SEKOL-784970 format. One line per 3 residues: number of its first residue (from 1); their letters; for each residue x, y, z of C-alpha. Coordinates in nm, 2 decimals, always signed. Example, Ala and Ser with C-alpha at 12.3 -4.5 7.8 and 13.67 -1.06 7.14 Angstrom:
! residues 2
1	as	+1.23 -0.45 +0.78 ~ +1.37 -0.11 +0.71
! end
This chain:
! residues 294
1	mkk	+16.56 +10.82 -26.50 ~ +16.53 +10.46 -26.42 ~ +16.19 +10.52 -26.26
4	vmk	+16.08 +10.72 -26.56 ~ +16.18 +10.43 -26.79 ~ +16.01 +10.17 -26.58
7	qsg	+15.68 +10.35 -26.54 ~ +15.68 +10.46 -26.91 ~ +15.74 +10.10 -27.01
10	kal	+15.44 +9.99 -26.80 ~ +15.22 +10.26 -26.96 ~ +15.34 +10.17 -27.30
13	cyf	+15.25 +9.80 -27.25 ~ +14.90 +9.89 -27.14 ~ +14.86 +10.12 -27.44
16	lfy	+14.99 +9.86 -27.69 ~ +14.75 +9.60 -27.55 ~ +14.46 +9.86 -27.59
19	flg	+14.57 +9.96 -27.94 ~ +14.70 +9.64 -28.09 ~ +14.49 +9.39 -27.89
22	aqg	+14.15 +9.53 -27.85 ~ +14.16 +9.78 -28.14 ~ +14.35 +9.54 -28.37
25	vva	+14.32 +9.16 -28.31 ~ +13.98 +9.16 -28.13 ~ +13.84 +9.40 -28.39
28	fii	+13.97 +9.18 -28.67 ~ +13.80 +8.87 -28.52 ~ +13.47 +9.05 -28.47
31	qfc	+13.48 +9.19 -28.83 ~ +13.56 +8.84 -28.96 ~ +13.27 +8.69 -28.76
34	mgm	+13.03 +8.96 -28.89 ~ +13.15 +8.89 -29.25 ~ +13.06 +8.52 -29.20
37	mag	+12.72 +8.61 -29.05 ~ +12.65 +8.83 -29.35 ~ +12.74 +8.55 -29.59
40	sqa	+12.52 +8.31 -29.39 ~ +12.22 +8.55 -29.40 ~ +12.27 +8.59 -29.78
43	rda	+12.27 +8.21 -29.84 ~ +11.96 +8.17 -29.62 ~ +11.78 +8.44 -29.83
46	giv	+11.89 +8.27 -30.15 ~ +12.11 +8.56 -30.26 ~ +12.39 +8.47 -30.50
49	fas	+12.67 +8.73 -30.55 ~ +12.79 +8.78 -30.90 ~ +13.15 +8.86 -30.79
52	qee	+13.38 +8.86 -30.49 ~ +13.37 +9.24 -30.49 ~ +12.99 +9.22 -30.45
55	ava	+13.02 +8.98 -30.16 ~ +13.28 +9.20 -29.99 ~ +13.05 +9.50 -30.03
58	aan	+12.76 +9.32 -29.87 ~ +12.98 +9.21 -29.58 ~ +13.10 +9.57 -29.53
61	nfy	+12.75 +9.70 -29.53 ~ +12.65 +9.44 -29.27 ~ +12.95 +9.54 -29.06
64	fsn	+12.89 +9.91 -29.07 ~ +12.52 +9.87 -28.99 ~ +12.63 +9.68 -28.68
67	mgi	+12.95 +9.86 -28.60 ~ +12.82 +9.97 -28.26 ~ +12.81 +9.61 -28.15
70	dla	+13.18 +9.57 -28.25 ~ +13.27 +9.88 -28.04 ~ +13.07 +9.75 -27.74
73	ira	+13.24 +9.41 -27.76 ~ +13.58 +9.56 -27.77 ~ +13.51 +9.78 -27.47
76	vfl	+13.37 +9.49 -27.27 ~ +13.67 +9.28 -27.36 ~ +13.91 +9.55 -27.24
79	laf	+13.73 +9.60 -26.91 ~ +13.70 +9.22 -26.85 ~ +14.06 +9.16 -26.94
82	fai	+14.20 +9.42 -26.70 ~ +13.97 +9.31 -26.42 ~ +14.08 +8.95 -26.46
85	ffl	+14.44 +9.05 -26.50 ~ +14.45 +9.23 -26.17 ~ +14.25 +8.97 -25.99
88	irk	+14.50 +8.70 -26.10 ~ +14.78 +8.92 -25.97 ~ +14.58 +8.95 -25.64
91	knv	+14.56 +9.33 -25.68 ~ +14.27 +9.56 -25.58 ~ +14.10 +9.61 -25.91
94	aae	+13.93 +9.94 -25.81 ~ +14.26 +10.08 -25.68 ~ +14.46 +9.97 -25.99
97	lnl	+14.21 +10.13 -26.22 ~ +14.17 +10.44 -26.00 ~ +13.80 +10.39 -25.93
100	qkt	+13.82 +10.55 -25.59 ~ +13.51 +10.72 -25.44 ~ +13.49 +11.09 -25.45
103	sgk	+13.28 +11.37 -25.30 ~ +12.95 +11.51 -25.43 ~ +13.11 +11.86 -25.48
106	kli	+13.37 +11.71 -25.71 ~ +13.10 +11.52 -25.91 ~ +12.91 +11.85 -25.95
109	asv	+13.23 +12.02 -26.06 ~ +13.28 +11.74 -26.31 ~ +12.94 +11.79 -26.45
112	lga	+13.02 +12.16 -26.50 ~ +13.34 +12.06 -26.67 ~ +13.14 +11.84 -26.91
115	vfv	+12.91 +12.13 -26.99 ~ +13.22 +12.34 -27.07 ~ +13.35 +12.07 -27.31
118	iff	+13.01 +12.01 -27.47 ~ +12.91 +12.37 -27.54 ~ +13.21 +12.60 -27.54
121	vng	+13.49 +12.38 -27.68 ~ +13.26 +12.20 -27.92 ~ +13.13 +12.53 -28.04
124	cln	+13.48 +12.67 -28.09 ~ +13.60 +12.37 -28.28 ~ +13.30 +12.38 -28.50
127	lvs	+13.39 +12.74 -28.58 ~ +13.75 +12.65 -28.65 ~ +13.64 +12.37 -28.88
130	lls	+13.45 +12.62 -29.09 ~ +13.78 +12.78 -29.18 ~ +13.89 +12.47 -29.36
133	qes	+13.63 +12.30 -29.59 ~ +13.86 +12.01 -29.66 ~ +13.89 +11.93 -29.28
136	mds	+13.51 +11.97 -29.25 ~ +13.44 +11.73 -29.53 ~ +13.68 +11.48 -29.38
139	feq	+13.51 +11.52 -29.04 ~ +13.16 +11.47 -29.18 ~ +13.28 +11.16 -29.37
142	ass	+13.43 +11.01 -29.06 ~ +13.12 +11.10 -28.86 ~ +12.89 +10.94 -29.11
145	vly	+13.08 +10.61 -29.07 ~ +13.08 +10.63 -28.69 ~ +12.71 +10.70 -28.66
148	gyp	+12.58 +10.49 -28.94 ~ +12.43 +10.22 -28.72 ~ +12.11 +10.22 -28.50
151	lwq	+12.08 +10.47 -28.22 ~ +12.05 +10.20 -27.95 ~ +12.39 +10.07 -28.06
154	all	+12.54 +10.42 -28.05 ~ +12.40 +10.48 -27.70 ~ +12.53 +10.15 -27.57
157	ans	+12.88 +10.17 -27.73 ~ +12.97 +10.54 -27.80 ~ +12.79 +10.69 -27.50
160	llv	+12.85 +10.43 -27.23 ~ +13.09 +10.14 -27.28 ~ +13.36 +10.31 -27.50
163	pia	+13.40 +10.61 -27.26 ~ +13.44 +10.38 -26.96 ~ +13.70 +10.17 -27.14
166	eev	+13.89 +10.48 -27.26 ~ +13.89 +10.64 -26.92 ~ +14.02 +10.31 -26.76
169	vfr	+14.31 +10.31 -27.02 ~ +14.40 +10.68 -27.05 ~ +14.31 +10.85 -26.72
172	gll	+14.34 +10.52 -26.52 ~ +14.62 +10.29 -26.62 ~ +14.84 +10.52 -26.83
175	fsr	+14.79 +10.82 -26.61 ~ +14.86 +10.65 -26.28 ~ +15.18 +10.48 -26.40
178	lqk	+15.33 +10.79 -26.56 ~ +15.22 +11.00 -26.25 ~ +15.46 +10.79 -26.04
181	amp	+15.76 +10.92 -26.23 ~ +15.66 +11.26 -26.39 ~ +15.50 +11.59 -26.29
184	nva	+15.12 +11.61 -26.33 ~ +15.15 +11.86 -26.61 ~ +15.37 +11.63 -26.82
187	val	+15.14 +11.34 -26.76 ~ +14.84 +11.54 -26.86 ~ +15.00 +11.66 -27.18
190	its	+15.13 +11.31 -27.28 ~ +14.81 +11.13 -27.22 ~ +14.60 +11.40 -27.39
193	vvf	+14.83 +11.40 -27.70 ~ +14.80 +11.02 -27.72 ~ +14.43 +11.03 -27.66
196	glv	+14.40 +11.28 -27.94 ~ +14.61 +11.09 -28.18 ~ +14.41 +10.76 -28.15
199	hgq	+14.10 +10.95 -28.27 ~ +14.25 +10.97 -28.62 ~ +14.07 +11.26 -28.79
202	fiw	+14.22 +11.61 -28.75 ~ +13.92 +11.78 -28.59 ~ +13.85 +11.48 -28.37
205	mlf	+14.22 +11.48 -28.27 ~ +14.20 +11.85 -28.17 ~ +13.87 +11.80 -27.99
208	afv	+14.00 +11.49 -27.80 ~ +14.32 +11.66 -27.70 ~ +14.13 +11.95 -27.54
211	vgl	+13.88 +11.70 -27.38 ~ +14.18 +11.51 -27.25 ~ +14.33 +11.82 -27.08
214	vls	+14.00 +11.89 -26.90 ~ +13.96 +11.53 -26.80 ~ +14.32 +11.53 -26.67
217	fvr	+14.26 +11.83 -26.45 ~ +13.96 +11.65 -26.30 ~ +14.16 +11.33 -26.26
220	ikt	+14.44 +11.51 -26.08 ~ +14.21 +11.70 -25.84 ~ +13.99 +11.40 -25.76
223	gsi	+14.25 +11.12 -25.77 ~ +13.98 +10.90 -25.94 ~ +13.84 +10.83 -26.28
226	lpt	+13.48 +10.81 -26.16 ~ +13.42 +11.18 -26.23 ~ +13.60 +11.16 -26.57
229	ilm	+13.39 +10.86 -26.67 ~ +13.08 +11.07 -26.58 ~ +13.21 +11.36 -26.79
232	hvm	+13.31 +11.14 -27.08 ~ +12.97 +10.97 -27.09 ~ +12.79 +11.31 -27.09
235	int	+13.01 +11.45 -27.37 ~ +12.97 +11.14 -27.59 ~ +12.59 +11.12 -27.52
238	yat	+12.55 +11.48 -27.63 ~ +12.75 +11.41 -27.95 ~ +12.55 +11.10 -28.02
241	lvs	+12.21 +11.27 -27.98 ~ +12.32 +11.56 -28.20 ~ +12.46 +11.32 -28.47
244	ynv	+12.13 +11.13 -28.48 ~ +11.93 +11.46 -28.49 ~ +11.76 +11.37 -28.15
247	lni	+11.90 +11.72 -28.05 ~ +11.89 +11.97 -28.34 ~ +12.08 +12.30 -28.29
250	nss	+12.07 +12.49 -28.61 ~ +12.03 +12.85 -28.47 ~ +12.36 +13.04 -28.45
253	vvm	+12.21 +13.25 -28.17 ~ +12.14 +12.94 -27.97 ~ +12.49 +12.80 -28.04
256	igl	+12.65 +13.13 -27.92 ~ +12.44 +13.13 -27.61 ~ +12.54 +12.77 -27.53
259	mvi	+12.91 +12.86 -27.59 ~ +12.87 +13.14 -27.33 ~ +12.71 +12.90 -27.09
262	gfl	+13.00 +12.65 -27.15 ~ +13.26 +12.92 -27.10 ~ +13.11 +13.03 -26.77
265	sif	+13.07 +12.67 -26.65 ~ +13.45 +12.61 -26.64 ~ +13.49 +12.88 -26.37
268	gcv	+13.23 +12.69 -26.16 ~ +13.41 +12.37 -26.23 ~ +13.75 +12.50 -26.11
271	flm	+13.60 +12.69 -25.81 ~ +13.40 +12.39 -25.68 ~ +13.69 +12.15 -25.75
274	lka	+13.95 +12.36 -25.56 ~ +13.71 +12.43 -25.28 ~ +13.63 +12.06 -25.24
277	cke	+14.00 +11.98 -25.24 ~ +14.08 +12.25 -24.98 ~ +13.80 +12.12 -24.75
280	esg	+13.93 +11.76 -24.78 ~ +14.29 +11.87 -24.70 ~ +14.17 +12.07 -24.40
283	sna	+13.96 +11.78 -24.28 ~ +14.26 +11.54 -24.31 ~ +14.48 +11.79 -24.12
286	kie	+14.23 +11.79 -23.83 ~ +14.22 +11.42 -23.82 ~ +14.60 +11.40 -23.81
289	vst	+14.62 +11.65 -23.53 ~ +14.35 +11.48 -23.32 ~ +14.53 +11.15 -23.37
292	vvi	+14.86 +11.30 -23.24 ~ +14.69 +11.45 -22.94 ~ +14.53 +11.12 -22.84
! end
């Protein structure tokens, strides 16, 4: 019990820094700076606001049109902080963040896992959302805010930096600490639930929870977050391209076909992952035997 409390406390501290620090304090500072920039631009353009509400509305419009920059800065801040934190403590940064190298087979299995999430799970959740118009309206409203800035900002933040930062926190720091005191199944459930909750909107929470479970499976089998980063980047990139209509899938026949492909890909993911793990364990056993013989 003492070990559980100790490791849970460490995981909680990392999560609170992520949630209150990067998502709270740093976000507030960035938003304040953007508000000042909006006011400065308005003065340079000779714009005079008739009321405080009008000035606030202009600042909000400026922020939401540059929200991708905010998300990117927060992600970079998180990654830089943890790197500096472990360097100061004279720790191996890659080991602390679980950035160990992994085999090619495991990376291919991870790609198949991403295909499963993208096509099958995403398709299923879209079907579920159709059963509740209220949930669908809430989802569309939340999505319109998240993807209301330029595509280049979304690709930089949503598709690249944010997935890396989230994997470092959830499948890296939180997962590795809890794994020292709990069974893998419990750790996967806890981190996936928390990962889902921080996404806020119901459909997003459901989607993030399922994604978290798939990423946790890969994290357990590979012992590294490099494959989960690859998967997360693929999933978010697909969502970004669809949201900006770069990819346009309107045909129900195509959607069903993609769902079938996604469903089948999970079997390939599991098969390749287990095969790669078995080969590695067999290779390690041979090395140990030869060492003993020598």
